[in-house]
C-alpha positions in Angstrom: 124.3 87.1 91.8 125.7 83.7 90.6 123.7 81.0 88.8 123.6 78.9 92.0 122.1 81.7 94.0 119.6 82.4 91.2 118.5 78.8 91.3 118.3 78.9 95.2 116.2 82.1 95.1 113.9 80.6 92.4 113.4 77.5 94.5 112.7 79.5 97.7 110.3 81.7 95.8 108.4 78.7 94.5 108.2 77.3 98.0 106.8 80.5 99.3 104.2 81.0 96.5 103.0 77.4 96.0 100.8 77.4 99.1 99.1 80.5 97.8 98.7 79.2 94.2 97.7 75.5 94.8 94.2 76.3 96.1 93.5 78.0 92.8 93.9 74.6 91.1 91.1 73.0 93.0 87.9 72.5 91.1 84.9 74.6 91.9 84.2 78.2 92.7 86.2 80.2 95.3 84.1 81.7 98.1 84.6 85.4 97.2 81.9 88.0 97.6 82.8 90.2 94.6 83.8 87.4 92.3 80.5 86.9 90.6 80.2 90.6 89.8 83.7 90.4 88.2 82.8 87.3 86.2 79.8 89.1 84.7 81.9 92.1 83.9 84.8 90.2 82.4 82.4 88.2 80.2 80.8 91.4 78.9 84.1 93.1 78.6 85.5 90.3 76.5 82.4 90.2 74.3 82.8 93.8 73.5 86.5 93.3 72.7 85.6 90.5 70.3 83.1 92.9 68.6 85.9 95.4 68.0 85.4 97.8 70.9 88.9 98.2 72.2 87.6 100.4 75.1 84.3 98.8 76.2 81.7 101.3 77.4 78.0 100.9 77.8 76.8 97.3 78.4 73.5 96.2 77.1 73.6 92.9 78.9 74.5 93.7 82.5 72.0 94.7 85.2 69.7 91.8 84.2 69.5 93.0 80.6 68.5 96.6 81.5 72.0 97.9 80.6 74.7 99.4 82.7 77.4 102.0 82.3 79.8 100.3 84.8 82.4 99.5 82.1 82.7 103.2 81.3 84.1 104.1 84.8 85.1 100.8 86.4 88.8 100.0 86.4 89.6 98.1 83.2 93.2 96.8 83.2 92.4 93.6 85.2 89.6 92.8 82.7 92.0 93.2 79.8 94.4 90.7 81.4 91.5 88.3 82.2 90.4 88.5 78.6 93.6 86.9 77.3 93.0 83.5 78.8 89.4 83.7 77.5 90.8 84.4 74.0 93.1 81.4 74.4 90.1 79.2 75.2 89.9 78.9 79.0 86.6 79.1 80.9 85.4 82.3 82.5 86.2 80.9 86.0 89.6 79.7 85.0 90.5 83.1 83.6 89.6 84.7 86.9 91.8 82.1 88.7 94.7 82.8 86.3 94.4 86.5 86.9 94.4 85.9 90.7 97.5 83.7 90.4 99.3 86.4 88.3 98.6 88.9 91.0 100.1 86.7 93.7 103.2 86.2 91.6 103.3 89.8 90.6 103.0 91.1 94.2 105.9 88.8 95.3 108.1 89.7 92.3 107.5 93.5 92.4 108.2 93.8 96.1 111.3 91.7 95.8 112.6 93.9 93.0 111.9 97.1 95.0 113.5 95.8 98.2 116.4 94.3 96.4 117.3 97.8 95.3 117.2 99.0 98.8 118.6 96.2 101.0 119.9 93.3 98.9 118.4 89.9 97.9 118.0 88.2 101.2 116.2 91.2 102.8 114.1 91.4 99.7 113.1 87.8 99.9 111.9 88.2 103.5 110.0 91.4 102.7 108.4 90.0 99.6 107.3 86.9 101.6 105.7 89.1 104.3 104.0 91.2 101.6 102.6 88.2 99.7 101.4 86.5 102.9 100.0 89.7 104.6 96.6 89.0 106.2 95.1 91.9 104.4 95.9 90.2 101.1 93.9 87.2 102.2 91.0 89.4 103.0 91.2 91.1 99.6 91.9 88.0 97.5 90.2 85.1 99.3 87.4 86.9 101.1 86.3 89.8 99.0 87.7 88.8 95.6 88.6 92.5 94.9 90.6 91.7 91.8 91.3 95.3 90.9 92.8 96.0 94.3 95.1 93.0 94.1 96.2 93.9 90.6 97.1 97.4 91.8 99.2 95.9 94.6 101.5 94.6 91.9 102.3 98.0 90.5 103.0 100.3 93.4 106.3 98.6 94.5 107.4 98.7 90.8 106.6 102.4 90.8 108.8 103.0 93.9 111.5 100.9 92.3 111.4 102.9 89.1 111.5 106.1 91.1 114.5 105.0 93.0 116.4 104.1 89.8 115.5 107.5 88.4 117.2 109.3 91.3 120.1 106.8 91.9 121.1 106.1 88.3 119.6 109.0 86.5 118.1 106.8 83.8 115.8 108.8 81.6 113.8 105.7 80.6 112.9 105.2 84.3 110.7 108.3 84.0 108.7 106.8 81.2 108.5 103.5 83.0 107.2 105.4 86.1 104.6 107.1 83.9 103.4 103.8 82.5 103.2 102.3 86.0 101.1 105.2 87.2 98.7 104.5 84.4 98.5 100.8 85.1 98.0 101.6 88.8 95.2 104.0 88.1 93.5 101.6 85.6 93.8 98.8 88.1 92.3 100.5 91.1 91.8 104.3 91.3 91.3 104.3 95.1 94.7 102.7 95.7 96.2 105.2 93.2 94.9 108.0 95.4 96.3 106.3 98.6 99.7 105.7 97.1 100.2 109.2 95.5 100.9 111.1 98.8 103.4 108.5 100.0 105.1 108.6 96.6 105.2 112.4 96.7 106.9 112.3 100.1 109.5 109.9 98.8 110.1 112.2 95.8 110.7 115.2 98.1 113.1 113.3 100.3 115.0 111.9 97.3 115.2 115.3 95.7 116.5 116.9 98.9 119.0 114.1 99.5 120.3 114.3 95.9 120.7 118.1 96.2 122.7 117.6 99.4 124.9 115.0 97.8 125.8 117.3 94.8 126.1 120.4 97.0 
């Protein structure tokens, strides 16, 4: 792709994403059901990180001070990401908004990368637009505030992209990239991990059979 097309695609991508990102710049708290729970957990997660607990576990401050084991089994990768803006000095609410913005950008970029491998840049742009603007995402992001689920939606297209490269170009490093993406998907939202795995397994079987037929 030439530099002019790169600039055009960047401009179109910004145009597509800006309506999704601009509401996050508005002052105040978004109306999301799960957001306050996540804010409490991010705050406690970050506190434990600053105290030297790289893998936060039991919380002595959650559940109205009675203590809670939720950080021991709750997905943790989104909280690691949200802790970075806190470390840089942002407020707790702004760190949540930054994480939400990153998931929107990540969902668009990951789907574009995956579809570009399959059908080219223009089809990828259309598919990434539909993926980013899907009504279900508005329910997850703007209604429920399920930040783990939105974070996981960034990684499954990347996983299929890495799997496709592994079969098409036989790059050994794509296997290790896929392994890392599986881990990020799991630590972002285990339920989505379970939903995606059967679909990924079907793709693996079809790709394996197709590659065997090609080399037969």
